C-alpha positions in Angstrom: 114.8 99.5 84.2 113.8 100.8 80.8 110.6 99.6 79.1 110.7 100.1 75.3 113.4 102.7 75.8 111.3 104.8 78.2 111.9 105.1 82.0 109.3 103.6 84.2 107.5 106.5 85.9 104.7 106.4 88.5 102.2 109.3 88.0 99.2 110.1 90.2 96.9 108.1 88.0 98.9 104.9 88.4 99.2 105.4 92.2 95.5 105.9 92.4 95.0 102.6 90.4 97.2 100.7 92.8 95.6 102.2 95.9 92.2 101.3 94.6 93.3 97.7 94.2 94.7 97.8 97.8 91.4 99.2 99.1 89.5 96.3 97.5 91.8 93.7 98.9 91.6 95.1 102.4 87.8 95.2 102.1 87.5 91.6 100.9 89.8 90.4 103.7 88.0 92.3 106.4 84.6 91.2 105.2 85.9 87.6 105.4 86.9 88.2 109.0 83.4 89.6 109.8 81.8 86.4 108.3 84.1 84.2 110.3 83.5 86.1 113.6 79.8 87.0 113.2 78.0 90.2 112.3 78.8 93.3 114.3 82.3 92.3 115.2 84.0 94.7 112.9 83.2 97.3 110.3 83.9 98.5 106.8 83.2 102.1 105.9 83.8 103.8 102.5 85.9 107.1 102.8 86.1 109.4 99.8 87.5 106.6 97.6 89.3 104.9 100.4 88.1 102.5 103.2 88.1 102.3 107.0 88.5 98.7 108.1 88.3 96.9 111.4 88.5 93.2 110.9 89.1 91.9 114.4 91.2 92.7 117.5 94.9 93.2 116.6 94.4 92.4 112.9 96.8 93.9 110.3 93.7 94.7 108.4 92.6 97.4 110.9 93.4 100.5 109.1 92.3 103.4 106.8 93.6 103.0 103.3 93.3 104.7 99.9 92.8 108.3 101.0 94.1 111.2 98.9 92.6 110.5 95.5 88.9 111.2 96.0 88.7 114.4 98.0 89.3 115.3 101.6 87.2 113.6 104.3 85.1 116.0 106.2 85.0 116.4 110.0 81.8 114.5 110.4 83.1 111.4 108.6 86.4 111.5 110.5 84.5 111.8 113.8 82.4 108.8 112.9 85.4 106.6 111.8 87.5 107.6 114.9 84.5 106.8 117.2 84.1 103.4 115.5 87.8 102.5 116.2 87.5 103.9 119.8 84.5 101.8 120.5 86.7 98.7 119.8 89.6 100.0 121.8 91.9 100.5 118.8 93.9 103.4 117.5 93.2 104.8 114.0 96.0 104.0 111.5 96.0 105.7 108.2 98.3 104.6 105.4 98.6 107.7 103.1 100.4 107.6 99.7 102.6 110.6 99.2 101.2 111.0 95.7 97.8 111.7 97.1 96.3 115.1 97.9 98.5 116.7 100.6 95.5 118.4 102.1 94.5 115.0 103.6 97.7 114.8 105.6 97.2 118.4 106.8 93.7 117.6 108.1 94.9 114.5 109.9 97.8 116.2 111.6 95.5 119.0 112.8 93.3 116.3 114.4 96.3 114.8 116.3 97.5 112.1 114.0 101.3 111.5 114.3 103.7 110.1 111.8 104.7 106.7 113.0 106.4 104.9 110.1 106.6 104.5 106.3 106.2 101.7 103.8 107.3 101.5 100.2 105.3 100.5 97.2 107.4 99.1 94.4 106.4 98.1 90.9 107.5 96.2 87.8 106.0 96.7 84.3 105.1 93.3 82.8 105.7 92.7 79.2 106.5 89.5 77.3 107.2 86.2 79.0 109.0 85.6 82.3 111.2 82.7 83.0 110.4 80.4 85.8 113.3 79.5 88.1 113.7 76.4 90.3 116.8 76.2 92.4 118.4 72.8 92.8 116.3 70.7 95.1 113.4 73.2 95.1 110.1 72.7 93.4 107.7 75.6 92.9 104.1 74.6 92.4 100.5 75.8 92.8 99.5 75.2 96.4 96.7 72.7 96.7 94.0 72.4 99.4 95.6 69.2 100.8 98.6 71.3 102.0 96.7 74.5 102.9 97.4 74.1 106.7 101.1 73.6 106.1 101.1 76.6 103.7 99.5 78.8 106.4 102.0 77.6 109.0 105.0 78.5 106.8 103.6 81.9 105.9 102.8 82.7 109.6 106.2 81.5 110.8 107.9 83.5 108.1 106.2 86.7 109.1 106.8 86.0 112.8 110.6 85.8 112.1 111.3 88.7 109.7 114.8 89.6 108.5 116.3 92.2 110.7 117.6 94.4 107.8 116.1 97.8 107.2 113.7 100.0 109.2 111.9 97.9 111.8 108.2 97.6 111.5 106.2 99.7 114.0 103.8 96.8 114.3 103.9 93.3 115.8 101.1 90.8 115.5 100.5 87.5 117.4 101.1 84.5 115.2 97.5 83.4 115.4 96.3 86.8 114.3 98.7 86.7 111.3 97.4 83.2 110.4 93.7 84.4 110.6 94.4 87.4 108.4 96.2 85.3 105.8 93.2 82.8 105.8 90.8 85.7 105.2 93.0 87.3 102.4 93.6 84.1 100.4 89.9 83.9 99.8 89.9 87.2 97.9 88.9 87.1 94.2 91.8 86.6 91.9 94.1 85.1 94.5 96.6 82.3 93.7 98.8 80.4 96.1 102.2 78.9 95.5 104.3 76.4 97.5 108.1 75.9 97.5 108.8 72.2 98.2 112.1 70.7 99.3 112.5 67.0 100.0 108.8 66.6 100.0 108.1 69.3 102.6 106.6 72.7 102.0 109.4 75.2 103.0 108.1 78.4 101.5 104.9 79.9 100.3 103.6 83.0 98.4 100.5 84.5 96.9 99.5 86.9 94.2 96.2 88.7 93.5 95.4 89.6 90.0 92.8 92.3 89.5 92.3 95.0 86.9 95.7 94.3 85.3 97.6 94.6 88.6 99.4 91.7 90.1 99.5 92.3 93.8 102.3 90.3 95.4 100.4 89.8 98.7 102.8 87.8 100.7 105.7 85.5 100.6 107.7 83.7 103.3 110.3 81.0 103.7 110.8 78.8 106.8 113.8 80.2 108.6 115.9 77.0 108.3 115.5 77.1 104.5 116.4 80.7 103.7 119.2 81.9 101.5 118.6 79.0 99.0 116.8 81.0 96.3 113.3 80.1 97.4 112.0 83.7 97.4 113.5 84.5 94.0 111.8 81.3 92.5 108.5 82.1 94.1 108.7 85.7 92.7 109.6 84.4 89.2 106.6 82.0 89.2 104.2 84.7 90.1 105.5 87.2 87.6 105.3 84.5 84.8 101.7 83.7 85.7 100.7 87.4 86.0 102.2 88.3 82.6 100.5 85.3 81.0 97.2 86.4 82.5 97.5 89.8 81.0 98.6 91.9 84.0 100.6 95.0 82.9 102.2 95.7 86.3 103.3 93.8 89.4 103.4 95.6 92.8 104.7 94.8 96.2 104.8 96.6 99.6 107.9 96.4 101.8 109.5 98.0 104.8 112.0 100.7 103.8 115.5 99.3 103.4 114.4 95.7 104.1 115.7 92.5 102.7 112.4 92.1 100.9 112.9 95.5 99.2 116.5 94.6 98.2 115.4 91.3 96.8 112.6 92.7 94.5 114.8 95.6 93.4 117.4 93.0 92.2 114.6 91.6 90.1 114.0 94.9 88.4 111.3 96.5 90.7 111.4 100.2 91.1 110.3 102.4 94.0 107.0 103.9 92.9 105.9 105.8 96.0 105.9 105.8 99.8 103.0 105.5 102.2 103.2 107.5 105.4 101.7 105.7 108.4 99.8 108.2 110.6 98.3 107.0 113.9 95.9 108.6 116.3 95.6 106.9 119.7 92.0 106.9 120.8 
């Protein structure tokens, strides 16, 4: 895609901006889990511009994110973080952007971290207005509190039954853990929820977080029986329209490499910005 005749290019500054937004989102979700479960159940620790997060047992928010743009963590800090994960019986998972300082990856591999997987970060510059789409028989609307439980159910079911296309995820989470993490994340500042409704029933859901000009497409799912009807495309269009109207200049989404989700957003003009390497150390 060309914007004003110029190719869309992700430099280090843009990657850092996106990673900082990701750090804030993880921190807000993890803090919500701590409030739900009680003090002392998890931890959040700043790490040279990034964050180490343990929300609760088996949570997808248990990770280190945002490293590579604020210096290299020293041995003492890494010792402290690794011990905190070990105390909770969890491995340390670091998601490291390839546009960050390569010295961070070198330090981690020297400490026994192993490359486990990748995830892709894609982006779309936002300019002008975006058309909303509503496939025949499908209504896209803001998701109200009266249907929150059904929205959570659809999102959780969708993530529990992913499309098989592309590189399989190295992680699997119990459905109840996914639901808990989604509940914690939707309370983050700037988050909006959307429902796709067919014949009066919620059959799809999505969310977007708008912060510092970035629209983070934080999740979308369609009930398996209602897939291949244009629900995801319509949910994406609604979020892009609202993000552009709010003044966001870029929308970003994270996908598994080669997945149906990646294919879908690239069809809508998203470009691959950078890749995160997933490095894991078993404690």
